[in-house]
TORGUBA-12342 format. One line per field, with one value per residue (C-alpha): residue number from 0; residue in three letters; x, y, z. Coordinates in Angstrom, 1 decimal. Layout:
residues N
seq c(NUM_...)
type c(ALA_...)
px c(X_...)
py c(Y_...)
pz c(Z_...)
//
This chain:
residues 339
seq c(0_1_2_3_4_5_6_7_8_9_10_11_12_13_14_15_16_17_18_19_20_21_22_23_24_25_26_27_28_29_30_31_32_33_34_35_36_37_38_39_40_41_42_43_44_45_46_47_48_49_50_51_52_53_54_55_56_57_58_59_60_61_62_63_64_65_66_67_68_69_70_71_72_73_74_75_76_77_78_79_80_81_82_83_84_85_86_87_88_89_90_91_92_93_94_95_96_97_98_99_100_101_102_103_104_105_106_107_108_109_110_111_112_113_114_115_116_117_118_119_120_121_122_123_124_125_126_127_128_129_130_131_132_133_134_135_136_137_138_139_140_141_142_143_144_145_146_147_148_149_150_151_152_153_154_155_156_157_158_159_160_161_162_163_164_165_166_167_168_169_170_171_172_173_174_175_176_177_178_179_180_181_182_183_184_185_186_187_188_189_190_191_192_193_194_195_196_197_198_199_200_201_202_203_204_205_206_207_208_209_210_211_212_213_214_215_216_217_218_219_220_221_222_223_224_225_226_227_228_229_230_231_232_233_234_235_236_237_238_239_240_241_242_243_244_245_246_247_248_249_250_251_252_253_254_255_256_257_258_259_260_261_262_263_264_265_266_267_268_269_270_271_272_273_274_275_276_277_278_279_280_281_282_283_284_285_286_287_288_289_290_291_292_293_294_295_296_297_298_299_300_301_302_303_304_305_306_307_308_309_310_311_312_313_314_315_316_317_318_319_320_321_322_323_324_325_326_327_328_329_330_331_332_333_334_335_336_337_338)
type c(MET_ALA_GLY_GLU_ASP_ARG_ALA_THR_SER_THR_ALA_VAL_GLY_TYR_GLU_LEU_LEU_LYS_GLU_GLY_ARG_ARG_TYR_GLY_PHE_PHE_GLN_ALA_VAL_ARG_LEU_LEU_GLN_ALA_LEU_GLY_GLY_GLY_GLU_ALA_ALA_PRO_VAL_GLY_GLY_LEU_GLY_PRO_VAL_ALA_GLU_GLU_CYS_LEU_ARG_PHE_ARG_ALA_ASN_ALA_SER_LEU_ALA_PHE_PRO_ALA_GLY_ASP_VAL_GLU_ALA_VAL_GLU_HIS_TRP_PRO_ASP_THR_VAL_PRO_GLY_ARG_TYR_ARG_LEU_THR_VAL_ASN_PHE_LEU_GLY_LEU_TYR_GLY_PRO_SER_SER_PRO_LEU_PRO_ALA_PHE_TYR_THR_GLU_THR_LEU_ILE_GLN_GLU_ASP_GLU_ASP_ASN_ASN_GLY_GLY_ARG_ARG_ASP_PHE_LEU_ASP_LEU_PHE_ASN_HIS_ARG_LEU_THR_SER_LEU_LEU_TYR_ARG_CYS_TRP_GLU_LYS_TYR_ARG_TYR_ASP_VAL_GLN_TYR_THR_ARG_GLU_ASN_ASP_ARG_VAL_PHE_SER_ARG_VAL_LEU_TYR_ALA_LEU_LEU_GLY_VAL_GLU_ALA_PRO_PRO_GLN_ARG_GLU_ALA_LEU_ASN_LEU_ASP_TRP_ASN_ARG_LEU_LEU_SER_PHE_LEU_GLY_VAL_LEU_SER_MET_GLY_CYS_ARG_SER_ALA_ALA_VAL_LEU_GLU_ALA_LEU_LEU_CYS_HIS_TYR_PHE_PRO_GLY_GLN_LYS_ILE_ARG_ILE_GLU_GLN_CYS_VAL_PRO_ARG_ARG_VAL_LYS_VAL_PRO_GLU_VAL_GLN_ARG_CYS_HIS_LEU_GLY_ARG_ARG_ASN_SER_THR_LEU_GLY_SER_ASP_THR_TYR_LEU_GLY_GLY_ASP_ALA_ARG_GLY_VAL_PRO_ASP_LEU_ASN_GLY_LYS_PHE_ARG_ILE_ARG_ILE_GLU_SER_LEU_GLY_TYR_ARG_GLU_PHE_THR_ALA_HIS_LEU_PRO_GLY_ALA_VAL_HIS_HIS_ARG_ALA_VAL_ARG_ASP_LEU_LEU_HIS_PHE_VAL_LEU_SER_GLY_SER_LEU_ASP_PHE_ASP_VAL_ALA_LEU_THR_LEU_GLN_ALA_ALA_GLU_ILE_PRO_ARG_LEU_GLN_LEU_ARG_PRO_ASP_ASN_PRO_GLY_ARG_LEU_GLY_TRP_SER_ALA_TRP_LEU_GLY_ARG_PRO_PRO_GLU_GLN_LEU_CYS_GLU_VAL_VAL_LEU_SER)
px c(29.5_26.9_27.9_27.5_24.0_22.6_21.8_24.0_22.6_21.4_23.2_20.8_21.0_24.7_24.8_22.4_24.5_27.6_26.4_23.2_23.7_23.5_19.9_16.8_14.9_11.6_13.4_15.6_12.6_10.9_13.9_14.5_10.9_11.2_14.4_12.6_10.1_6.3_5.7_7.0_4.6_4.5_6.3_3.9_1.0_-0.9_2.0_3.0_6.1_8.3_7.5_8.5_11.6_12.9_13.8_14.4_16.8_18.0_21.6_23.5_25.5_25.5_27.2_25.4_23.8_24.7_21.4_18.4_20.0_23.0_23.5_21.9_22.9_21.6_19.9_20.0_22.9_21.4_18.1_18.1_16.0_16.0_17.6_18.1_18.0_19.7_18.1_19.1_15.7_12.6_14.5_14.3_18.0_20.5_21.0_17.2_16.2_13.7_15.3_18.3_21.7_23.0_20.5_22.3_25.7_24.8_23.8_27.0_29.0_26.9_27.5_31.2_30.9_28.8_25.7_23.0_19.9_18.6_19.1_17.3_14.3_14.1_14.3_11.0_9.4_11.8_10.8_7.1_7.3_9.5_7.2_4.2_6.0_6.6_3.0_1.7_4.0_2.8_-0.9_-1.6_0.9_-0.9_2.2_3.8_0.7_0.3_3.8_3.5_-0.2_-0.6_-3.5_-5.9_-7.6_-7.2_-7.5_-11.0_-12.0_-10.4_-12.1_-15.4_-15.0_-14.7_-17.8_-16.0_-15.4_-16.5_-13.9_-16.5_-17.0_-13.3_-12.9_-15.7_-13.5_-10.1_-8.3_-5.3_-7.1_-3.9_-3.1_-6.5_-6.0_-3.9_-6.9_-9.3_-10.0_-11.0_-13.0_-14.9_-16.1_-17.7_-15.5_-15.4_-13.8_-11.6_-8.5_-9.2_-9.8_-6.6_-4.5_-6.0_-5.2_-1.7_-1.2_-2.7_-0.6_2.7_5.1_2.3_1.2_-2.5_-4.8_-8.6_-10.3_-13.7_-16.9_-16.4_-19.2_-21.6_-25.0_-27.6_-30.7_-33.9_-36.0_-39.5_-41.2_-39.2_-40.0_-42.3_-46.0_-48.1_-50.9_-49.7_-46.3_-42.8_-44.1_-42.8_-40.9_-37.5_-37.6_-38.0_-38.8_-36.5_-37.8_-36.7_-35.3_-31.9_-31.4_-28.0_-29.7_-29.4_-26.0_-24.7_-21.5_-22.2_-22.2_-18.9_-15.1_-12.0_-9.0_-5.9_-2.9_0.0_3.5_3.1_5.7_4.4_4.2_2.2_0.1_-1.0_-1.7_-4.4_-6.1_-9.4_-9.0_-5.6_-5.0_-4.8_-7.9_-9.9_-8.3_-9.3_-12.8_-13.3_-11.7_-14.0_-17.0_-16.1_-15.4_-18.2_-20.8_-21.8_-22.9_-20.8_-19.8_-16.1_-13.7_-9.9_-7.5_-4.2_-1.2_1.7_5.1_6.0_9.4_7.6_5.3_6.4_6.3_3.4_4.6_2.2_3.2_1.4_3.2_2.5_0.2_-0.7_-4.4_-5.3_-6.5_-5.3_-1.7_-0.9_-1.2_-0.9_1.9_4.4_4.0_2.9_5.7_4.0_2.3_-0.5_-3.8_-6.4_-9.7_-11.5_-15.1)
py c(-1.4_-1.1_-0.9_2.1_1.0_0.1_2.3_2.0_-0.6_0.5_-0.6_-3.5_-4.5_-4.5_-6.6_-9.1_-9.4_-9.9_-12.1_-13.5_-16.9_-15.4_-14.4_-16.6_-17.3_-15.5_-12.4_-12.3_-12.4_-9.6_-7.4_-8.1_-7.3_-4.0_-3.2_-4.1_-1.3_-1.2_-1.5_-5.1_-8.0_-9.8_-13.2_-16.1_-13.9_-13.8_-12.3_-11.5_-13.4_-11.3_-8.3_-10.0_-8.5_-11.9_-15.2_-18.4_-21.2_-24.3_-24.8_-27.2_-28.9_-32.1_-30.6_-30.4_-26.9_-24.5_-22.6_-22.0_-19.3_-20.0_-16.7_-13.5_-11.7_-9.2_-10.8_-9.8_-7.4_-4.7_-4.3_-2.4_-3.8_-7.4_-10.2_-13.9_-16.0_-19.4_-21.7_-25.0_-26.6_-27.6_-28.0_-30.5_-30.7_-30.0_-31.3_-31.8_-33.0_-35.9_-37.1_-39.4_-37.8_-38.2_-35.5_-33.0_-34.3_-33.8_-30.2_-29.5_-30.8_-28.7_-25.6_-26.2_-26.5_-23.3_-25.2_-24.3_-24.8_-27.8_-26.2_-23.1_-25.3_-26.9_-23.5_-22.6_-25.1_-24.4_-20.7_-21.4_-24.0_-21.7_-18.8_-20.7_-21.7_-18.1_-17.2_-19.9_-18.6_-15.0_-15.8_-16.0_-13.4_-10.1_-8.1_-9.2_-8.5_-5.1_-4.1_-5.3_-4.5_-1.4_-3.0_-3.5_-6.9_-8.4_-5.2_-4.7_-7.8_-6.4_-3.1_-4.9_-6.4_-2.8_-1.8_0.6_-1.5_1.2_4.0_6.8_5.5_5.8_9.1_10.6_10.4_12.0_8.8_6.7_3.4_1.4_2.1_0.7_-2.7_-4.1_-3.5_-5.2_-8.2_-6.0_-3.5_-6.1_-7.7_-4.4_-4.2_-0.6_-0.6_2.2_-0.1_-0.8_2.9_3.9_1.3_2.4_6.0_5.3_3.2_5.8_8.6_6.9_8.6_10.5_9.8_9.2_7.9_7.7_9.2_7.5_8.7_12.5_14.5_16.3_17.9_16.5_18.4_16.3_16.6_18.0_14.6_12.9_15.4_14.6_15.6_14.9_12.4_11.8_10.2_9.9_10.5_7.6_9.3_7.8_5.9_8.3_11.6_14.3_17.1_20.6_21.9_23.1_24.9_23.1_19.7_16.7_15.3_12.3_10.2_7.4_9.2_11.1_10.4_12.5_11.8_13.1_13.7_14.7_16.1_17.5_19.6_22.8_21.5_18.4_20.6_22.9_19.9_18.8_22.2_22.7_22.9_21.1_17.6_15.7_17.3_16.1_12.7_12.3_13.5_11.2_8.2_8.5_9.0_5.8_3.7_4.9_6.0_8.9_6.7_8.6_12.2_13.1_16.0_16.2_17.6_18.7_19.2_21.4_21.2_24.5_24.6_24.5_27.5_30.3_34.0_35.9_38.0_40.0_39.4_38.0_34.6_34.0_30.9_31.7_31.5_33.3_30.9_27.8_28.3_31.8_33.5_37.2_38.0_35.5_31.9_29.4_27.9_24.5_22.3_24.1_22.2_23.1_21.2_21.0_19.9)
pz c(-19.0_-21.8_-25.4_-27.7_-28.9_-25.4_-22.4_-19.4_-16.9_-13.5_-10.4_-9.9_-13.6_-13.5_-10.4_-12.0_-15.1_-13.0_-10.2_-11.5_-10.0_-6.5_-7.0_-6.6_-9.7_-8.8_-7.5_-10.6_-12.9_-11.0_-11.2_-14.8_-15.7_-13.8_-15.7_-19.0_-18.6_-18.3_-22.0_-22.2_-22.2_-18.9_-18.7_-19.0_-20.1_-23.4_-25.2_-27.8_-26.8_-29.0_-26.8_-23.6_-22.0_-20.9_-22.5_-20.6_-21.6_-19.9_-18.9_-21.3_-18.6_-16.6_-13.6_-10.2_-10.1_-7.2_-7.6_-9.7_-11.9_-14.0_-15.8_-16.8_-20.0_-22.5_-25.4_-28.2_-27.7_-30.0_-28.1_-24.8_-21.9_-23.2_-21.2_-21.3_-18.1_-18.0_-15.4_-13.9_-13.6_-15.6_-18.8_-21.6_-21.4_-18.6_-15.1_-14.4_-17.8_-18.0_-21.2_-21.4_-20.8_-24.3_-25.5_-23.3_-24.4_-28.0_-27.4_-25.5_-28.5_-30.9_-28.8_-29.1_-32.8_-32.9_-34.1_-31.7_-33.9_-32.0_-28.7_-29.8_-30.9_-27.5_-25.8_-27.4_-25.1_-22.2_-22.3_-22.2_-19.4_-17.2_-18.0_-16.8_-13.6_-12.8_-13.7_-11.3_-8.5_-9.1_-9.3_-5.6_-4.4_-4.2_-3.5_-6.7_-8.8_-7.1_-8.1_-11.7_-12.5_-10.3_-8.4_-11.2_-10.5_-7.1_-5.2_-6.6_-4.6_-1.5_-1.9_-2.4_1.1_2.4_0.5_-1.9_-5.0_-7.4_-8.1_-7.5_-4.0_-3.2_-4.9_-2.8_0.3_0.6_1.7_0.8_0.4_0.1_3.7_4.8_3.1_5.9_8.2_5.8_8.1_11.0_9.1_7.1_10.4_11.6_14.7_15.8_19.2_20.6_20.3_16.6_15.8_17.7_15.8_12.5_13.1_14.2_11.1_8.8_10.3_11.0_13.4_15.3_18.8_18.7_21.4_21.9_24.9_25.5_27.1_26.5_28.1_25.7_25.6_23.3_22.3_22.4_19.3_19.8_18.9_21.7_24.4_27.3_26.9_30.0_29.3_25.8_25.4_26.9_30.4_32.6_35.4_35.9_32.6_29.8_31.5_32.9_35.0_34.0_30.8_29.5_26.2_25.9_25.9_28.2_29.4_27.6_28.0_25.5_22.2_21.9_22.0_21.5_19.3_20.9_18.6_20.9_20.7_17.2_15.3_13.8_10.3_11.4_13.6_10.8_8.6_11.0_11.1_9.3_5.5_5.6_4.2_7.4_8.8_5.8_6.0_9.7_9.0_6.0_7.7_10.7_8.5_6.6_9.7_12.0_9.4_11.6_14.5_17.1_17.6_18.0_18.2_17.7_20.3_18.8_21.1_19.8_21.4_23.1_21.3_18.0_18.6_16.2_17.1_15.5_12.6_10.4_6.8_3.7_3.7_7.4_7.7_11.4_12.2_15.4_18.1_16.2_15.2_16.3_19.7_20.8_23.2_24.4_23.2_25.9_27.9_28.0_25.4_23.6_22.9_20.4_20.3_16.9_16.8)
//
């Protein structure tokens, strides 16, 4: 339990203080920095050292160590969120010391006599050496930097590979960019197959059944400048000329696909309707991935058991034709196609 002048430790902090030697060194440092709060200076950084939440010291013992961590304790006792971690490696004294053993024996004797001035002096170097070791370990581990620095440095490089390094570029689209980082390799290569798009949508909307239907028929209106004019241009029959005309346009199977989001509950279904958060996310995601090269629509399938009865009241979110139906609800799955 904590003292009168110190806040009560969390469950993790209490476990670290009680069973610190059961933890790995790097995991213990990460947890202690998290317990120390975001205002503390990072271990191994530019300091100031006095504002770091953690101090390292070597273990004054010649016994064979059972692990990297010997003990975790509050230090000093009067300051909350400050800890001291005793380690069994990389020390100027202790079991792994490069110095002769009598240095460690002398420090052990001084500790027994409550004269730890020489040990405190050596711990100035031990702390910095151990801090730099942790900093080297952390440098090339993006997940650790992301947790500590909230994605301030390395993620800019990753976003640059996606073409959205500048914050205004990311803010222009209603997307959770952190979810797209796991697809960085595929998206940076320009691969836009149906399988990639389907996997990306399933990852972005976890728990939803999504599949891509390819080659959806559509009608495309031919611009005036591309239409056939006898004796002038676009008049090679069988190559770039079609006989007859249709106000709806010419048939096409190559320029459109359909995103099918199936077996939705009512809340998820309404989140995909126009104006809702998922609808904007799908639109912006496809705009970013495809850059408008293909046309698409979205087919939403609502489970029959999730269809509510239509009730006329101010707080009813039902939208006729989309999420509300007159008469009895359909007995089977209901599908709504949004262009």
